[in-house]
N, C-alpha and C positions, 0 to 999 in steps of 0.2 A: 387636409387636416386629419382625415381618418388614417392616412398612412403614417403621419407623424405620431398620432396617438397610439397606433399599433406598435410602432417602433419603441416608443417610450415605455409602453406596458411590457413589451418583450424584454427590454433592457432592465427594467425594475425587477421582473421575475428572475432574470439571470443573476443579478447582483444579490437578491434576497436568497436564492437557492445556494449560491456560492458561499455566502457568509454563514448560512445555516450548516452546510456540510463542513466547512473549514472550522467553524467554532466548535462543533462536536468533536472533531478529530483532535484539534489542538487542546481543548479542555481536558480530554481524557489522557492525552500524552503527558501534560503537565501534572495532572492529578496523580499519575503513577509516580512521578518524581516526588511530589509533595507527601503522599501517604507513606512511602518507604522512608523518606527523610524524617518525618515525624516519628516513625517506629524506631529509627536509629538515634533519636534524641537530638536531631539537628533543629536549630531555631530557623524559622522561615520568615524573612522580612516581608516578602511580597509574592503574591500569586496573580499574574497578569495575563489576560487574554487580549492580545494586541500590543502594539508598541506606541511610543510617543506620548502625547498629552493624555492625562487621565480624564475620562469622561464621567465615570461614576465608580464608587468603591466604598468599602467599609472595613473596619477592623474586627477580627474575631477575638475570642477570649484569650487566645495565645499571643496576640499582638501582630498577627499576620494581616497585611493589607491586601484584601481581595479587590481587584479592580478591572475595569474594562477601559481600554485605551483607544485612541483615535485611529491608528493604522491597524486594521484587523487582519494582518497577514502573518499570523503566528502568535507566539506568547512565550512566557518564561516564568520560572520560579526562582526568586532571588534568595539565597541562603544568607544567614548572618555571617559576616566576614568576607562576603564576595565583593569584588571591586566593580563588577558590572553584571549584566543580565546573562552573560555567557559563563558564569561561575568561575571566572578567573579570580583567585584570592587576593585580597588586599593585605599583602605580607607585612607591611609596616604596621598597619592597624592591629593585625593578629599578634605580632611580636610584642606590642605594648599592653596586651590584655593579661589579666591575672589567670591563674589556672582554672578558677571557677568559671570565668567568662569564656575561656577557650573550650570548655567542655561541650558547649552547644554549637561550636563552629564546624562547618562541613569539612574544611580543609584539615582540621585537627583530628578527624575521625580515622579509625583504622582503614586500610586500603580496601578490605573486603566490604565494609559498609559504604564507602564512597562508590565503589563499583556497583553495589546493589542499588543505590539511589539512582545512578546514571542509567543502568540497564532497565530500571522500572518503567521509564517513559516508553521506549519501543515495545516492551512487553505489554503495557497497558493498551497500546494500539492494536496489538494482535488479539488481546482478550476482547476488546471492543468489537472487532470484526467477527469473532466467534459468536459473541452474544447477539449481534444484529442478525447474522445469518440464522442462528438457532431460533430466534424469535420469529423470523419470517417463515422458516420451515415448519416450526411448531404450530403457528397460527394458520398458515395458508397451504402448507404442504408443497408438493411439486408435481407438475403435470409432465409425464414422460411417455415415450414410446419405445418399442423394442429396436435394437440395432439391426433392423432388416433393410437390405438394399432394395429399393424399388426400381431405380433406373441407374444405368451406367452411361456416362457421357462419352461419345465417340472421341478417340484420340487422347483420352484421359489416362492418368497413371493407373486407375482401377482397371480400365480396359486392357492396357498393356500387360498388367499382372494376371489377367484372367478372371477377375471378379465378375459375377453374373447377377442379374436381377433375381431376387428371391433368396439370395445368400443371407444367412443370419450370422453375424459376427459374434463369436463367443468370447474371444480373448485376443489381446494385442500384446505380443512379446511375453506371453504367459500370464498376463494380468487379466482377470475376468472383466468383461464389459457387460453392463446391465442395461444401458439405455443408449439411444442413438446420440444423445448429447455427450455421453462419456466418450464415445468413439470420436466425435467431432473435436473434443478437447485435446485428445491425444494426437490426432492428425494435424491440427492447426499448429501445434507446438513442435512438429517433427518434419518440417520442410527439408527435403533432400536427405532424409534419414530413413534407411530401409526398416520396415516394420513387418513382423511376422504375424499374420492374422490367422487365427483358428476359426474356420468357417463351417457352419452346418449347411450342407447342400444335399437336400433330399434326406436320405437315410444314413449318410456318412459325414464324417468330419474331415475336412481337408485343410492343409496349411498353404497359405498364399503369401508370398513375400512381395510387398508393394512399397514404392518410394514416393511419398507425397510430393507433388510439384510445388515449387515456390511461386506463389501468385500474390499480386497486390489487389486487394478488394476494398470496398467501402466499409467504414466502421459504423455506419448508420448515423453518424453525428457530423457529417460534412467533411470528414477526413478519410484517410486510407490507412490500411495496415497490411503488412506482408505476412502471409500465413502459408501453411502447407495445405494442399487440397488433393483429395483422391479423385474427385469427379463423380461422386455418387450422390444420390438424393433419396430422401425419405418423404413420401407424400401420404401421411397417415389419414385414414378416415376417422370420423368421430369415435367409432367403436374401438379404434386402436389406441386412443389416448387413455392413459391411466393416471389418476391423481393419487400420488403416494402421500400417506399421512404418517406423521412421526410423533412418537411420545416424547416427553421431555429429554430423556437420556439419548434417544435416537437423534433428536433435533440438535443437541449439542455435538454429537458425533458428526453429523452432517455439516454443522457450522465449522468444526475443526477441519474437516476434509476440504471444504470450500476455501477456507483461509490458507491452508497448506498449498492448495492448487495455485492460488494467486501468488503466493510467495515463490513457488517453484518457477512459474512462468516469468515473474519479474526478474529473479536472479538469473535464469537462463538467458533472458534477453540481454541483461547487462553484461554477462560473461561474453556473449557473442559480439556485443559492441566493442568491448575491450580487445577481443582477439581478432577483430576485423571481419567477422563473418556476418555481421548485421550492421545496418546503417543506424546512426544515432538520430536521424531525423524523425523518428517516432516519439522521441522524448517530448513531453509537453510541460508547459509552465502554468502560472496562474491564469493566464488568458484562456488557455485550453480548458482548464478545470472549470472556470466560470461558464464558458460556452456550453460544455457538456452538462453542467449542473442545471442550467436553465432549460435545456432540452429535456433532460430526465425529469425535472420538476413537473413538466406538462403531462407526464405519464402517471403521476401520483406520488404519494408520500412513501409507499413501499419501495419503488425503484430508487427514489432519492436516498432512502436509508441504505439500500444496497450499494449505491455509489459511495456513500460515506464509509461503508465497510471496506470497499476496495481501496479508497483513498487512505484509509487508516493503515492498511497493510503497507501501502507504498511509503507513507510517512515513517512508519516504524522501520522499514528496511533502509530508507534513505538515512535516517539518523544513526543507523548501525554502521554506515560506511566509515572506514578508518581515516577520517579526515579531522584534524585538530579543529576544535570549535564545536563539531557535532558530537553526539553521545559516543559514537564509535571511536572517535579520536581520543576522548577522555579515557575510554576503556583500554586503549592501547597504552596510554601513559601509565595507567594503574597496573597493567600487566607487566610493564617494564619495571615499575617500582617493586612489585611483588617478587620478581626475579632478582633484581639488584639488591633488595633490602633497603633501598632508599629512593626518594623521588628523583626524577631527572632534574638536571640543573634548571634554575630559573630562566637562564638564557635560552636553553633548548626549548623549553615550554613556550616562551614568548615568541621565538622564531616560528615554531610550529603553529601557534595560534594565528600569527599573521599570514602564514602560508594557507592555513585553513580558510581564513576570511577571503583570500584571493581566489581560492578554488571554488568556494561556495558562490561567490559573486559571478565567476565565470560560468558556472553551471546555470545560474539563474538567467544570465544574459543569453546564453546559448538556447535554453529552453524557451525563453520569451521570443527570441529570434525565430525559432521554429514555429511558434504560435502565429507570429505576424506573417511569416512566409506562407503558412498554410491558409491564412485568411485571404492574403493577397492573391494567392494562386487559385483560391476557390471562387 
């Protein structure tokens, strides 16, 4: 009975943490669309967190229905004149409207306004990430240590390149390195890529070229990830640890830097997958997100918020992919319209929409398959 109770408690924590993280990310994504739409004079029929049957909701003074629905795996903003939650226009209904009625219709707005509304969702995700990281850095600071090498593992890339214990890394490829974690971030993203390290050794500065080895390591959440490794360690004593404190402006700057780093890593990985230099088995779906959310929730609210920030960046980038039905696909349509001076034909848009649905469904199935395979293999 104790084993069953423990399993149920763990499952409840995982589900609650997953819904907490996903709801924050989805809400702010849709809020971005909503706020810019209102600013552009678009009437909004519904703002929904989740899909399917409505569980609870209310109307605001502008006539928008705010609601929470049964299936909490996403959300949408439905504009006046839309045929569905994916913002496909109801062309027959719009054609039958008067000029006054058409003024508040999303599909009747200038292309730059439609593009602004669509782009606002991913941008809101990036801003949410910056705000969360800025709050964490501003309230708690960051504990760091200098990029000094304490040990060099035998046979490692570091030993082969001639790095020595006691070396202090000053810069990588000309970019200054302030902390050991900065060095780790650069190295893990640079497997099989030569790096030029400026190293302080005694009273002189030497340049060492080293190529991180491609290794598969545990990600700390029951899975694995492939990263670049030098084969060096840092074993700081208590007196070597420094807690950095940030003022409001500095905290925002650090939040922007952290968000940009996640974007770079994500885009770099996706490019490597497309070009065949990296396997797609690292992609995770809802099951993986739920599993990690539950494990992170046990560490406290701050790590859970940081996970929400990371997921927010990922959702923002995913939505910018040029796939019809996603925000990026709509932006491609609007770019073509701006160049041509008129929208793409209804048939082209409808075909693109159907292709987009198929691609998104395939990505979801593939990511879920990865999740299941990872659990079965673990």
